[in-house]
C-alpha positions in Angstrom: 0.0 0.0 0.0 1.4 3.4 -1.0 1.5 6.0 1.8 1.4 9.7 1.4 2.5 11.5 4.6 2.4 15.0 3.0 0.2 17.7 4.6 -0.6 21.3 3.6 -0.7 24.2 6.1 -1.7 27.6 4.7 -0.9 26.5 1.1 2.6 25.4 2.2 3.3 21.8 1.6 5.2 19.6 4.1 6.5 16.2 3.0 5.4 14.7 6.3 3.9 16.0 9.6 7.1 16.4 11.5 8.3 19.9 12.3 11.2 20.6 14.7 10.1 23.3 17.2 12.1 26.5 18.0 14.9 25.6 20.4 18.5 24.3 20.6 18.0 21.8 17.8 17.3 24.7 15.4 19.7 27.3 16.8 21.7 27.8 13.6 21.6 26.9 9.9 23.8 23.9 10.6 21.3 22.6 13.1 18.3 23.2 10.9 19.9 21.5 8.0 20.6 18.6 10.2 16.9 18.4 11.2 15.8 18.2 7.6 18.4 15.7 6.6 17.3 13.5 9.5 13.8 13.4 8.0 11.8 16.4 9.4 9.6 18.2 6.9 10.2 21.6 8.5 12.0 23.5 11.2 11.3 26.6 13.3 14.3 28.8 14.0 15.2 29.8 17.5 13.2 32.9 18.2 14.7 36.0 16.5 14.5 39.1 18.7 16.0 42.5 19.3 16.0 41.9 23.1 19.7 41.6 24.0 18.9 40.0 27.4 17.2 37.2 25.5 20.2 36.7 23.2 22.7 35.9 25.9 22.2 32.5 27.4 22.5 31.9 31.2 25.1 29.3 32.1 24.2 26.6 33.2 20.7 26.5 31.9 19.5 22.9 31.4 18.5 20.1 33.8 16.8 16.8 33.4 14.6 15.5 36.2 14.9 11.6 36.3 17.8 11.5 33.8 18.1 7.7 34.1 14.5 7.3 33.0 15.1 9.7 30.1 17.8 7.4 28.8 15.5 4.4 29.1 12.6 6.0 27.2 10.6 6.5 30.4 8.9 9.6 31.8 11.2 12.5 32.7 11.0 16.3 32.9 13.2 18.8 31.1 13.8 22.0 33.0 15.7 24.9 31.4 16.1 28.6 31.0 17.3 28.4 27.4 16.4 31.8 25.8 16.1 33.1 22.2 18.5 33.2 19.3 22.0 34.5 20.0 22.2 36.0 16.5 21.3 39.6 15.8 18.1 40.0 13.8 19.9 41.5 10.8 22.3 38.6 10.7 19.3 36.3 10.3 18.5 37.6 6.8 21.6 36.0 5.4 21.3 33.0 7.7 17.7 32.4 6.6 18.6 32.6 2.9 21.6 30.2 3.4 19.4 27.8 5.3 16.5 27.9 2.8 18.8 27.4 -0.1 20.2 24.2 1.4 17.0 22.7 2.9 15.0 23.6 -0.2 17.0 20.8 -2.0 15.1 18.4 0.2 11.7 20.2 0.1 12.3 21.4 3.7 10.1 24.2 5.1 11.7 27.0 6.9 9.7 28.8 9.6 11.1 31.9 11.3 10.1 32.4 14.9 10.0 36.0 15.9 9.3 38.1 19.1 9.1 41.9 19.3 9.0 44.1 22.4 6.8 46.6 20.7 4.7 46.7 17.5 7.4 48.4 15.5 9.8 45.5 16.3 7.1 42.9 15.4 6.7 44.7 12.0 10.5 44.8 11.3 11.0 41.2 12.3 8.2 40.0 10.0 9.7 41.9 7.1 13.1 40.6 8.0 11.8 37.0 7.8 10.3 37.6 4.4 13.6 39.1 3.1 15.4 36.0 4.3 13.1 33.8 2.2 11.5 32.0 5.1 8.4 30.1 4.1 6.3 31.0 7.2 6.5 33.0 10.4 5.7 31.7 13.9 4.8 34.3 16.6 6.4 33.5 19.9 3.6 34.3 22.3 4.4 31.3 24.5 7.9 31.6 25.9 7.6 30.8 29.7 10.5 33.1 30.6 8.7 36.4 29.7 6.5 37.2 32.6 5.4 40.8 32.4 5.8 44.2 30.8 6.6 42.9 27.3 4.7 42.3 24.1 6.2 38.9 23.5 6.2 35.4 25.1 3.5 34.5 27.5 3.5 38.0 29.0 1.7 39.3 25.8 -1.3 37.0 26.2 -2.4 38.6 29.5 -4.3 41.0 27.2 -6.1 39.4 24.3 -6.4 42.8 22.6 -2.6 43.0 22.5 -2.5 39.6 20.9 -4.9 40.8 18.2 -2.8 43.9 17.6 0.4 41.9 17.3 -1.1 39.5 14.8 -2.6 42.3 12.7 0.7 44.2 12.7 2.5 41.1 11.5 -0.1 40.2 8.9 0.0 43.8 7.5 3.8 43.6 7.3 4.3 40.4 5.3 2.7 38.2 2.7 4.0 35.0 4.5 1.6 32.7 6.3 1.6 33.4 10.1 1.4 30.8 12.8 0.5 31.7 16.4 2.0 29.6 19.2 -0.1 29.1 22.3 0.9 29.1 25.9 -0.7 26.6 28.3 0.4 28.8 31.2 -1.6 31.7 32.6 -4.1 31.7 29.7 -7.0 29.6 28.4 -5.5 28.1 25.2 -9.0 27.7 23.7 -9.8 31.4 24.1 -6.3 32.3 23.0 -6.7 30.2 19.9 -10.0 31.7 19.1 -8.6 35.2 19.5 -5.6 34.4 17.2 -7.8 33.0 14.5 -10.2 36.0 14.7 -7.1 38.2 14.2 -6.0 36.4 11.1 -3.4 33.7 11.9 -3.1 31.0 9.3 -2.4 28.2 11.8 -1.8 27.6 15.5 0.6 25.6 17.6 -0.9 23.8 20.6 1.0 24.1 23.0 4.3 25.2 24.6 6.0 24.5 28.0 5.0 25.6 31.5 7.0 27.7 33.9 8.4 25.8 36.9 10.8 26.1 39.8 13.0 23.4 41.3 14.6 24.0 44.7 17.6 22.6 46.5 16.1 22.1 50.0 19.5 21.9 51.6 20.6 25.4 50.4 17.0 26.6 50.2 17.8 28.1 46.8 16.6 27.4 43.2 19.0 24.9 41.5 21.7 25.7 39.0 20.9 29.1 37.4 19.0 30.2 40.5 15.6 31.2 39.1 12.5 30.0 37.3 12.7 27.8 34.2 10.6 26.3 31.5 9.2 22.9 32.4 8.2 20.2 30.0 8.7 16.6 28.9 6.8 13.5 28.0 4.5 13.9 31.1 3.0 16.9 29.4 1.7 15.1 26.3 -1.7 14.2 27.8 -2.3 17.8 28.9 -1.3 19.1 25.4 -3.4 16.5 23.7 -6.4 17.5 25.8 -6.0 21.2 24.9 -5.6 20.3 21.2 -8.8 18.3 21.4 -10.7 21.2 23.0 -9.4 23.6 20.3 -10.2 21.2 17.5 -13.8 20.9 18.7 -14.2 24.7 18.2 -13.8 24.1 14.5 -11.7 27.2 14.0 -11.0 26.3 10.3 -7.2 26.7 10.5 -4.7 23.9 10.8 -3.5 22.9 14.3 0.1 21.9 14.9 0.3 19.7 18.0 3.2 20.3 20.4 4.1 19.8 24.1 5.6 16.5 25.4 5.8 14.5 22.1 8.5 11.8 22.4 7.1 8.8 20.5 5.2 7.9 17.3 2.2 7.1 19.5 2.2 10.7 20.9 2.4 12.0 17.4 -0.6 10.0 16.2 -2.5 10.9 19.3 -2.2 14.6 18.5 -3.3 14.0 15.0 -6.3 11.8 16.1 -7.6 14.7 18.1 -7.3 17.2 15.2 -3.6 18.2 14.7 -2.4 18.3 11.1 1.2 18.2 12.1 3.4 18.1 15.2 6.4 19.9 16.6 9.3 18.2 18.4 12.1 19.7 20.5 13.0 18.1 23.8 12.9 14.5 22.5 15.4 15.5 19.8 17.7 17.0 22.4 17.6 13.9 24.6 17.5 11.1 22.0 19.3 12.8 19.1 18.2 13.6 15.6 17.6 9.9 14.8 14.4 10.0 16.8 12.8 12.0 13.9 13.1 9.0 11.6 11.9 6.6 14.3 8.7 8.6 14.8 8.1 8.8 11.0 8.6 5.0 10.7 6.2 4.4 13.6 3.6 6.6 11.9 4.0 4.7 8.7 3.7 1.3 10.3 0.6 2.3 12.2 -1.0 3.7 9.1 -0.4 0.5 7.2 -1.9 -1.6 10.0 -5.0 0.6 10.1 -5.4 0.9 6.4 -4.8 4.7 6.1 -3.1 6.1 3.0 -3.0 9.8 4.0 -2.7 11.8 7.2 -6.0 13.6 6.7 -7.8 10.3 6.7 -7.4 10.0 10.5 -7.0 13.6 11.5 -9.5 14.3 14.3 -11.0 10.8 14.0 -10.9 10.3 17.8 -12.8 13.4 18.7 -16.2 11.6 18.2 -15.1 9.0 20.7 -14.5 11.4 23.6 -17.3 11.0 26.0 -18.6 14.1 27.8 -18.5 14.0 31.6 -22.3 14.0 31.9 -22.5 10.8 29.8 -19.8 8.8 31.6 -20.8 5.4 33.0 -21.9 5.6 36.6 -23.0 2.0 37.2 -20.8 -0.7 38.6 -20.7 -2.9 35.5 -17.3 -4.4 35.9 -15.8 -7.0 38.3 -12.3 -7.0 39.6 -10.6 -10.3 38.7 -7.4 -11.6 40.5 -5.1 -13.9 38.6 -3.8 -16.2 41.4 -0.9 -17.4 39.3 0.5 -13.9 38.9 -0.5 -12.6 42.3 2.3 -12.8 44.9 0.4 -11.2 47.8 2.6 -8.1 47.8 -0.3 -6.1 49.3 0.1 -3.0 47.2 -3.5 -3.2 45.9 -4.7 -3.5 49.5 -2.6 -0.5 50.6 -3.9 1.8 47.8 -7.6 0.8 47.6 -9.6 3.8 48.8 -12.7 1.6 49.5 -10.8 -1.0 51.5 -12.3 -3.6 49.2 -9.2 -5.8 49.0 -7.5 -8.2 51.5 -5.2 -11.2 51.6 -6.5 -14.7 51.6 -5.2 -17.5 53.7 -2.9 -18.6 50.8 -1.5 -15.1 50.5 -3.4 -14.0 47.4 -5.4 -10.8 47.0 -9.2 -11.1 47.4 -11.8 -8.5 46.4 -15.1 -7.8 48.2 -17.4 -7.2 45.2 -20.0 -5.5 47.4 -17.6 -2.8 48.5 -15.5 -2.5 45.3 -16.5 0.7 43.4 -14.9 -0.2 40.0 -12.4 2.8 40.3 -9.6 0.8 38.6 -6.8 2.0 40.8 -5.7 -1.5 41.8 -5.7 -2.7 38.2 -3.4 0.3 37.2 -0.9 -0.1 40.0 -0.4 -3.9 40.2 3.3 -4.4 39.4 2.6 -7.9 38.1 -0.5 -7.2 36.0 -2.4 -9.7 38.2 -5.6 -7.7 38.4 -8.0 -6.9 35.6 -11.5 -5.5 35.1 -14.0 -7.6 33.3 -17.5 -6.5 32.2 -20.1 -8.4 34.1 -22.6 -10.3 32.1 -25.5 -9.7 34.5 
């Protein structure tokens, strides 16, 4: 079966749905070219800005929570204060042209991320991106490090009217398609998405990282660089998928690019199943290397073949109809908890966690469930380290 992974966003064609998000993996032409050669369809530059404080990187600035788990493809968190591009905006004109010329040979899409401190800078940066032959512009209205008093990053979204003005300023300054990147922190991403679309963006990215703070309790100070940092990682994917689904249900009629915690092909497909046309990766490329791009692409291809899909748009948003509203969720106890005595070792974990005290140990040291007390909550099934507990639908 022939597969076509190409997608179109605002009349720009991508050879597949993988875009590398703005960050360290896209900090220079060399890095962006590496992304495209590794299989990505597009890449977003590190954010271009006139703000000198955002151009000079704190040192140190990156920290992995549960690093051993990260190396074993398990859950981890990535905590950092990595800021914007170190290159001056005017330098980017040449850099963009150089990059576009090279990645254009492989049909790579170049997206310029920009952030202005005032409307004049937003206008200049948009024009700069077009002069540099970028294919699209992404508005950085999501950076977790910008807290107040600025017209960029998540500080700007505190006033939706400012968001509208920024978008209209950029749209009036360029003929390039404009993408708005949403913050999940301090704003309602759905309302923000609606505002962006009403102001004229051609696509939206859902979503970015949160702001966090990790302390050393011995010194009673923030670790490493000594302040707040962006906080993301695989744990964030379900949150980002949830927001993407909510936004998709609004039928805003612009493409959604899913982002926030994607580390596997299953994550990528999950975003697309709830309405995303494409996805952005960053942290997983930093932790696993550029080879993870091809691994995700191959995983998507294999899943599509198994499901009989030939194109991405055949399953985009397909899971939305399967999401059950809270008011329609099952309230009856229609399941029974079943203990597999062969697998059960009598460790007692299920007994310890059961909020209804419905479990106990039998004389032969096996878990027993009181069906009259059990509330079908499923906690014991989820936590059993040996998969000795299951839920089965009752026939009566």
